N, C-alpha and C positions, 0 to 999 in steps of 0.2 A: 829391230825397227823396221814396220812398215808404215809407208807412208800413202795416204788418200788425199786425193784432188778434189779438197774444199776448203772453205776459207774458216776455220777453227782449229785448236791443237788439241789432242786428248792423249792420256798416258793410261796403260793398262800395265799391271805388275801382278807377280804371283808370288806369295809366301806361305810358311806352314801354318798359317790361318787360314787358308783359303779366303782373303782377301782379295778384291779385286778393287782400282780405284782409276775414277775417271775424271777427265780434266781435258782444258784446250793446249794442244801442241805438238805430242809426240806418244809413239805408241811402241813400247816393248815388249817380247813376250819372251819367256823363259822357257825349254822344254829339257825335260830327263828321259833316260832310258826305261823301258816298262819295268825293269827290275829294280827300282831307285823305290826305298820304303817307306821315304816321307812324301805325300803329296804336297805338291806347293801350288797355289794358286791367289794370285791376287790382281784386280784389275785397277790401273789408275788414268782417269781420263781428264783431260789438262784443258781449257778453253781459253783462248785470248793470247796466242803466241805472236812472234813476230816472226813469221814465214811468209814468204811472199804468194808460196798456193798452199792448198788447204790442207794437209794430213802428212804426217809421220808416224812411222810405227814401228817399234822395236821390240824385238822377242829373245827370250833367254830359253836355252835347250840346253838338256845335259843327256848325255850318253855316256855308255858303257867303253865303247872304241872311238879310238880315231875315226871324224869324218873324212872321208875322201872325195864323196860327190855331191850334187845339188841334190839327188835323191834322197839323200841319207835322212831327213826330215820324219820318214815312215820308222825310223828307229828310234826316235825321240819322243819324248813327252812334253809340252808346252806346260812351263812353271808361272812364267811371269810375263806381264804385257803393260807396256805404257804408249799410251797415244796421246798425241799432240796436233792440236788444229786451231788455224784460225778462226774467227768469225765468218759469217754468210754474209752474202752482199749487203751493202750498206748505202743510205744516201751519202753524198761528196763531203769532205770536210773542207775541200776549197773550191772557188770558181776561179775561172779562167779569164784575165782580162781581154776585153777585145772581141768577146762571141757572147751571143746572146744566152741567159742563165737557160737551163734544161728546167722544163716543171716535174714537180713531185709531188702530184695530188695525195692526200693523206688518204682519202677513202678509198684510195686505187692500190698504193703500193707499199700502205702501213697496216693493214689490218692484219690483226691477230688470226692466225691460221687454228682453229679450233682441234686441229688432230693432235696438236703437239701442247696442248695448256695441262702442265703439270706441277703442282704445287710443291714450291720449293724456296728454301730458307736458308740465304748466307749468312756465315759466320766467320769471323776469324779463326786461327789456329787454335788460340787459346776458350774458343767458343763464345767470344763477345760481340754484342751486335756493331756492326760496321757504320762508320758515319758515312753522311751523304758523297758520293764518288765527283770529287772535282772534275773528273773529265766530264761526266755528263752536264754539270752547271756551267762549263765553258761551251760545249755543244751546242747547247740550250739556245745559246746568246745568237747564233747563225740562223737567220731565219730562210728559207727556200723558199720559191716560188713553188706556189699549191699547196702552202699552208707546213709543209714539214721544216723539220731541222736537220741540219747536218750530223752525219755520224749515225742514224737510227739503223738499223737491221730492218730490211724491206721484209714483204710477203714472199718475195722470191729468194731471199736469203735465207727466211724459216723453212722452205722448200728445200732448200741445198742442205741446209742442216738435217731436215729432216732424214731426206733420202743419203745420206752419210751414216746416219744412224741406222737404218735400215741396211745398209753395208756391213755394217758392224755386227750387225744381228745376225745376217745370213753367214757371218766369218765365225763368228767366236759363240755362236748359240746352237744355229743348224748345222753347220757343216762341220765342225770339230767338237762343238759341246764342252768347249771350255765352262762356260756358265750354262745355268738351266735355265735362271733367271736373275731379275735384280734382287740382290742381298746386300744391305746395308754394312754387314760385316765381312763381304768380298769387295766388296767396291767401293772407290773412294772417289770424289768428284773433286775438281778444282778449278778455277777459274780467276781471270783478272776482275778487276773492281768496276766494270763498264756495262751498262747497259745492254749493249748489242752482244758482247762475249757471255752474260748470262743468259740472254735469250736463246743464245746458238745452241749453248750446253743444255737447255731445256729441251731445244727440238732435237737434237741427237740422242738426248736420255729417251723419249717419246717414240723415235725411230727404233731404239735399240730396245727397250723393252716394254714399250706400248703404256701412254698415257693412264689408262685405264688401271692397268696392275700396279704403275707405280702411285695410284692417289688412293690405293686402299688402306694404305697403311700410314696416312699422314703426310705432312712436308720431306721432300727429300732434302737432307742437309749437304749444302755444299760449300768448300772453306773458300775463302778470300782474302785478300789484304789490302788495307788502306795503301795510300800510295807511299810512304815511306818504309813499307815494308815488302813491296813489289819486287818478284824477281821472275815471273812468266815473261815480263817485257823489258827490254832496257828501259834504263830510266836515268839519264842524266842530270835529272833534278835533284836526285840525292848524292850525287858523285861528282865533285868537283872536277877531277881528272877526266873522268868521261864525259862531262859536259863539255870540256875544252876540245877535246877529240871531235863531239859530235858537231858543235860550232864550225869547225874548220870546214865542215862539208855542209851541213844545214844551212849554215849562214853565209857562208863565205864561196860555199860552190860554184858560185857562178863565176866566180873570178878564175877558178882553177883553169889552166890553157887549153886542157884536152876537151874543154867543154865549149870552149868560147864560139867556134865555128857553128856548131847546132844550137848555139842560143843565138848568136846572130840570124839565122835563118829564121829559128821560131818567132825573134822578133819582128819580123818581116813578114811573115805570115800572119801575126794576130792585130801589127799595127803599132809600129817604134813608138807615137805619143803616148799609148799605156805604160811605157817603162821609162818615163823620162826621167824618174828620181831611182827608182829599183830594178835591175833587173829581175828577168823573167824565172821562175822557179819551178825546175822540169818536173819535181815531186808534187806540188800543187797541181800543175796542169794535168799532170797522168790522173791524178784522184779523180777531177773532174773528168774527163774522156773515158775513162773505163767506169765509171760509174754510169756515165750516159749508154756506152755501148752494151754493159751487162742489161740493163733495164729496158734497150730497145729503146731509148731517146734519141732525137736527131743530134749528129755531129755537122756544121756547118759545112755547105762542100769544099770550102776553100782547106780545110784541117782532112789532107789525106791519107789513105792509108800510109804511106810512108812517112809521112808528119807522126802519125801516131806512134807509128815502130821506132822512130829517131826518138821522141820523147819517153817512151815506155823505157827503150836501153839505157837512156841517160839518167832516169830516177830512179831505175834499178842499181846502177853502178853509183849513183851519189848515197842511196841508203845504205851500200855496203860501205863505203868509206864511213858513213855515220855512226854505224856500229861496230866496224872493223878496222878503222884507220885508212888513210889515204898513204902512209909511210909503211913499206917492209918492216923497219925496225920498232913500230908503235904496232904492228898487228896484233902479237901474241896478250898485250897488256890492255889492248881496245877490245880483242875477243872477250877475253876474261870478266872484265867489267861489264860487259854488255850481255851475256847471258852465260859468264862461268857458275854463276850461284844457281841456276836452273839445271846445269851441267852435273853439280855436285849433288843437288837434289837426285837427280836422275840416277846418278852412280851409288849412292847411298842404298836407295832403294831396291837396286840390283844386290849390293853386298849383303843387305837384310835377306835377301831371299835365299842366298846359298849361303849363308853365314854357318860355317862347321865344316862345308864339305869341299870336296876337291875343285877347285877352279879349271883343272885340264878337264873334267867331264862336264863342263858347261859350254855351251856356245851363245853368241847373240846373232841375231837376224835383224837388219836394217832394213826396211823398206821407205821408199818416197814415192808417191801418188802411188800406190799399189804394187810399186816395182822393188824387186829385191836390189840392194846396194853391195857394191864393196867397198867395206870400211878401209879407211886411209889404214895403211900397213899390214893389210890384210891381204890373201890372194882368191880366197875362195866368200861364196854368198855368207857360209857358217863361218863366223869367227870365234876363234877359240876367247873364251871371257879372260884370260890373263893376260891375251896378248890387244881385246879389245881396251881392257882399263889401262894398260901401259899407253897405247896410241890417245885415249881420251882424256885420261888425268889431268895430263898439262893445262887443259882447258878451262879445269874445273877451278872454284876459289871457294873458300870457307867466307862465313861471314864476318870474321876477324878479319881475315887477310885483305876482305875489299874494302872495309873502312880503313884499314892502315895503307893500302894504294891508293885508295880514293883520294888520301889527304897529304899525300906523298908530295916530291918534287922529282917524280920519275920522268914527266914530259920535258924538264928541264935540261935534261939529260940526252933524250933520244929525239927530242924533235925541235932544233931550234926554229926550221923554217915556221912549224905552226906556232910557236909563241910570237915569231915577226909577227903573223897575220893578226893577233891578239893585242900586242901594243896599240894603245890609246884609244882600244875599242869601247864605244859610249853603247851600253844594251838599253836599245830603246823597247818599247813596249811589243812590238811585235819580233821582236827578233828573243826576248823572253820569252812568248809564247809559243814561239818556233821551237824552241828547248824544251818548255815544261810539257807540252801535251804530245799525243803520239800523232807521228805523221801518217798519212796515207800510203800506208805499207804495200 
């Protein structure tokens, strides 16, 4: 896996059909030794995954002899790459009580970048047209100063994604020649069903393969899912058990003892009169402040860098609790329900690439923000495929098991404290909205 620092997710994979996949969130590559008789190339790029940072890249490689040093990639051949990334910079989803709204002028921040204009067609996995995105309909309800609405990819965000595509082009086309150009038989594209992630993928493709080249052969086909089938991002709205785990952080997070001191400081800074009924939300506040900072918009002087850092730290921890659980006993259950289906697809792609071959001749390399990572359970950059599968498989979950666990009573066994938080809870409209729509990750 290789990860690049932008806000979208993509995946690249290699197979004996020489097919590449592209989407938002993760990048995996597979290589084997020059003596391998079957050449496998497949690229998967996925856009719209839930990463705090921009890009995750994973690679699978195959060799004849055991790898024993960091330079051994010269003895391997890349077979499969999966790239995952988030969307680019966007307008905020939330406002911060107590400070004046920032202005997001449509004519300056939301203009389409001409060099990224690629004709694209978004279809379900079975080739059907998608229903309108409920997320986009929701975001359009929030009007911002300057005429924009919430959750839109900005011109700056488009440029971020375009530059990410240029980086991928340099690495996979110019440097290692994994691909020569865009070929729909070699490259698969996937994205979440939201305007900003679709546009992010468009910009990445333009940088990766060139808009003019992509438009020569008609619209580029991209796979996406309606909400009920989404697995690229955590979806509490379709899983009762995960929704309960998510609620304990997203709805009740301000009551968690470890956050109370910082919450009081932030409320004092913003003015307690704005929080007479509801506690301040770190995630909402961070969303607003980061959007301002990213687009060069003013932040009030009394919101010091120390306050911004404190908000970021607490928002990040709350989001971790929301998707991975607060309690160690529920961590595996929560993680599998939040991203386990994506991991399962990820592993299935790898297995399809190496089917019938010796796992011990294949290695996986994972990069995050462009830097090689040591995978859990491995002691070197290049992790043997059999070891990689052994360590990562416990976090994967099939669609069938997902449905079974989602409608089970497992939390009654492992999370008594969390259930006590939920007793007597009446889900008002605001709480429902916070559970059903993606937060500012």
